[in-house]
C-alpha positions as CSV (number, residue, x, y, z in Angstrom):
1,M,-7.7,6.5,4.2
2,T,-10.2,3.8,3.1
3,V,-12.6,4.5,0.2
4,T,-15.8,2.4,0.5
5,T,-18.7,3.6,-1.6
6,G,-20.2,0.3,-2.6
7,V,-23.3,-1.5,-1.2
8,L,-21.7,-5.0,-1.1
9,R,-20.7,-5.7,2.4
10,F,-18.3,-8.5,3.5
11,E,-18.4,-10.2,6.8
12,R,-15.2,-11.7,8.1
13,E,-15.3,-14.3,10.8
14,N,-12.4,-15.6,12.8
15,P,-11.3,-18.7,11.0
16,A,-10.2,-20.3,14.2
17,R,-13.5,-19.5,16.0
18,T,-16.1,-19.3,13.2
19,D,-18.9,-18.1,15.4
20,E,-16.8,-14.9,16.2
21,L,-17.4,-12.0,13.7
22,V,-14.3,-10.0,13.4
23,G,-16.0,-7.2,11.5
24,T,-17.6,-6.1,8.3
25,V,-16.3,-4.1,5.4
26,D,-18.0,-2.4,2.5
27,A,-16.7,-3.1,-0.9
28,T,-15.4,-0.2,-3.0
29,D,-17.5,-0.1,-6.2
30,P,-15.9,1.1,-9.6
31,A,-17.0,4.6,-9.0
32,G,-15.2,4.5,-5.6
33,V,-12.1,3.1,-7.2
34,H,-12.2,5.9,-9.8
35,A,-12.5,8.5,-7.0
36,A,-9.5,6.9,-5.2
37,V,-7.3,6.9,-8.2
38,A,-8.3,10.5,-9.1
39,Q,-7.4,11.7,-5.6
40,A,-4.2,9.8,-5.7
41,R,-3.1,11.3,-9.1
42,S,-4.0,14.7,-7.8
43,A,-1.8,14.2,-4.7
44,Q,1.1,12.6,-6.5
45,R,2.6,15.8,-8.0
46,A,2.9,17.6,-4.7
47,W,4.2,14.4,-3.0
48,A,6.8,13.9,-5.6
49,T,8.0,17.5,-5.4
50,M,8.5,17.3,-1.7
51,D,12.2,17.0,-0.6
52,L,13.4,13.5,-0.6
53,G,14.4,13.8,3.0
54,A,11.0,15.0,3.9
55,R,9.3,12.1,2.2
56,A,11.6,9.7,4.0
57,A,10.9,11.4,7.4
58,A,7.2,11.1,6.7
59,V,7.4,7.3,5.9
60,R,9.6,6.8,9.0
61,A,7.0,8.6,11.2
62,G,4.4,6.3,9.8
63,A,6.5,3.3,10.7
64,D,6.8,4.6,14.2
65,L,3.0,4.9,14.5
66,V,2.6,1.3,13.4
67,A,5.2,0.2,15.8
68,A,3.3,1.8,18.7
69,E,0.2,-0.3,17.8
70,I,2.0,-3.6,17.1
71,D,0.2,-5.5,20.0
72,D,-3.3,-4.4,19.1
73,L,-2.6,-4.9,15.3
74,A,-1.3,-8.4,16.0
75,V,-4.4,-9.4,17.8
76,L,-6.6,-8.0,15.0
77,M,-4.5,-9.8,12.3
78,A,-4.7,-13.1,14.3
79,R,-8.4,-12.8,14.5
80,E,-9.0,-12.1,10.8
81,T,-6.3,-14.6,9.4
82,G,-6.3,-17.4,12.0
83,K,-2.5,-17.1,12.3
84,V,-1.0,-17.5,15.7
85,L,-0.2,-14.3,17.6
86,P,3.6,-14.6,17.6
87,D,3.5,-14.9,13.8
88,C,1.3,-11.8,13.4
89,R,3.5,-9.8,15.8
90,G,6.6,-10.9,13.9
91,E,5.0,-9.9,10.6
92,L,4.2,-6.5,11.8
93,G,7.6,-6.0,13.2
94,F,9.1,-7.0,9.8
95,A,6.8,-4.5,8.1
96,V,8.0,-1.7,10.4
97,T,11.6,-2.7,9.6
98,V,10.9,-2.5,5.9
99,L,9.3,0.9,6.0
100,R,12.2,2.2,8.2
101,W,14.7,0.6,5.9
102,S,13.1,2.3,2.9
103,A,13.2,5.7,4.6
104,D,16.7,5.3,5.8
105,R,18.1,4.2,2.5
106,A,16.1,6.6,0.3
107,E,18.7,9.4,0.1
108,E,21.5,6.9,-0.7
109,L,19.6,5.1,-3.4
110,L,17.5,7.8,-5.0
111,V,19.8,10.8,-5.3
112,D,21.0,11.9,-8.7
113,E,24.1,9.9,-9.9
114,V,26.8,11.4,-12.2
115,V,28.9,8.9,-14.2
116,D,31.9,10.7,-15.7
117,D,34.4,8.5,-17.6
118,A,36.2,8.3,-20.9
119,A,33.0,7.8,-22.7
120,G,31.6,11.1,-21.5
121,R,29.5,12.4,-18.7
122,L,26.1,10.9,-17.7
123,L,23.5,12.2,-15.3
124,I,21.1,9.6,-14.0
125,R,17.9,11.0,-12.4
126,R,15.3,8.7,-10.9
127,R,11.7,9.8,-11.3
128,P,8.5,8.2,-9.8
129,Y,6.1,6.3,-12.0
130,G,3.0,8.0,-10.5
131,V,0.1,6.0,-9.2
132,V,0.8,2.5,-8.0
133,A,-1.9,-0.1,-7.5
134,A,-0.9,-2.8,-4.8
135,V,-3.0,-5.9,-4.7
136,T,-2.2,-8.1,-1.7
137,P,-3.3,-11.6,-0.4
138,W,-4.7,-12.7,2.9
139,N,-1.9,-14.9,4.3
140,A,0.7,-12.0,4.9
141,P,-1.4,-8.9,4.5
142,V,0.8,-6.3,6.1
143,I,4.3,-7.3,5.1
144,L,3.4,-7.9,1.5
145,A,1.9,-4.4,1.5
146,A,4.8,-2.9,3.3
147,L,7.2,-4.3,0.7
148,K,5.3,-2.4,-1.9
149,L,4.6,0.7,0.1
150,G,7.9,1.6,1.4
151,P,10.0,1.8,-1.8
152,A,7.1,3.3,-3.8
153,L,6.4,6.1,-1.3
154,V,9.9,7.3,-0.7
155,S,10.4,7.3,-4.5
156,G,7.6,9.8,-4.9
157,N,4.8,7.4,-6.0
158,V,1.4,7.3,-4.4
159,V,-0.2,4.0,-3.6
160,V,-3.7,2.6,-3.6
161,V,-3.8,-0.8,-1.8
162,K,-6.5,-3.4,-2.4
163,P,-6.2,-6.1,0.3
164,S,-7.9,-9.5,0.3
165,P,-11.4,-9.5,1.7
166,L,-10.3,-12.3,4.0
167,A,-7.8,-10.0,5.7
168,P,-9.0,-6.4,5.3
169,F,-8.7,-5.0,8.8
170,A,-5.1,-4.9,10.0
171,I,-3.7,-3.5,6.8
172,A,-6.5,-0.9,6.6
173,R,-5.4,0.4,10.0
174,V,-1.8,0.3,9.0
175,I,-2.7,2.5,5.9
176,E,-4.7,4.9,8.2
177,L,-1.6,5.3,10.4
178,L,0.7,5.9,7.4
179,A,-1.7,8.4,5.9
180,A,-1.9,10.3,9.2
181,A,1.9,10.5,9.4
182,L,2.3,11.6,5.9
183,V,-0.3,14.4,6.2
184,S,1.2,15.5,9.5
185,H,4.5,15.8,7.7
186,G,3.1,18.0,4.9
187,A,1.9,15.5,2.4
188,P,-1.5,16.0,0.7
189,E,-4.5,13.8,1.4
190,G,-4.6,10.7,-0.9
191,V,-0.9,9.7,-1.0
192,V,-1.8,6.3,0.4
193,Q,-5.2,4.8,0.3
194,T,-7.1,1.5,0.7
195,V,-10.0,0.2,-1.5
196,Q,-11.8,-2.9,-0.3
197,G,-13.5,-5.7,-2.1
198,D,-13.1,-8.8,-4.2
199,A,-12.2,-9.4,-7.8
200,E,-14.5,-6.7,-9.1
201,T,-12.7,-4.0,-7.1
202,A,-9.3,-5.4,-8.0
203,T,-10.1,-5.4,-11.7
204,A,-11.5,-1.9,-11.6
205,L,-8.2,-0.8,-9.9
206,V,-5.6,-2.5,-12.1
207,S,-7.4,-1.7,-15.3
208,H,-7.9,2.0,-14.4
209,P,-6.2,4.3,-17.0
210,G,-4.9,6.5,-14.1
211,V,-2.8,3.7,-12.7
212,D,0.8,3.7,-13.9
213,R,2.1,0.6,-12.2
214,V,0.7,-2.6,-10.6
215,A,2.3,-4.5,-7.8
216,F,0.6,-7.8,-7.4
217,T,1.1,-10.8,-5.1
218,G,-1.0,-13.8,-5.7
219,G,-1.8,-16.7,-8.1
220,E,-1.4,-16.6,-11.9
221,Q,-5.1,-16.9,-12.6
222,L,-6.7,-13.5,-12.9
223,D,-10.2,-12.4,-13.7
224,D,-9.3,-10.7,-17.0
225,P,-6.9,-12.7,-19.0
226,G,-7.2,-10.2,-21.8
227,D,-5.5,-7.5,-19.9
228,G,-2.0,-8.9,-19.9
229,E,-0.3,-5.7,-21.0
230,R,-1.4,-3.8,-17.9
231,R,-0.5,-6.7,-15.6
232,Q,3.0,-6.6,-17.0
233,R,3.5,-2.9,-16.4
């Protein structure tokens, strides 16, 4: 699902053929970001209470849908990023592997653990954080999102992804496929979403009080240097 309620529109040309328009995308304004986070928070409880095996199966199904579209997605990524086609195909394959790995290892890594020794008996239970904001760059838009999405989703978190406006299309399609797979496996709408835009959208997302954790890939310079506490969460 992609939430786009703003009036600012970005055009993305092929950096290898600058006269070729890849597409346009509407920026998500702060009100749209709020709506996305609110829907994510509403969906998180039901997603987290689903059986761990069911969550893993849903993520695995999403990976399968992405795998079925790798060739088309690779062409789209090459057009929007300027990377060569084999590189894009390899990135998408790696992303599928990461999602499948997260699903396959979920029950091994996330089940309750009992430590019973001379010091006593300890029960370790792993619980999701809640709403995760994932901000990703242009140069590896899908794999850097997948590395955040896979572990977060199988753990019972919900994720709102904000990709770079320089590479918004391939990852948006991947999110659509994941969302469709999750819903078809019993998840509520809003478990995984995309918001589009530039620094204004990113700032609205990471500073939103409904966001519990931020996963960020990029440079050290951010728009709001006064919000260090949230960036460290």
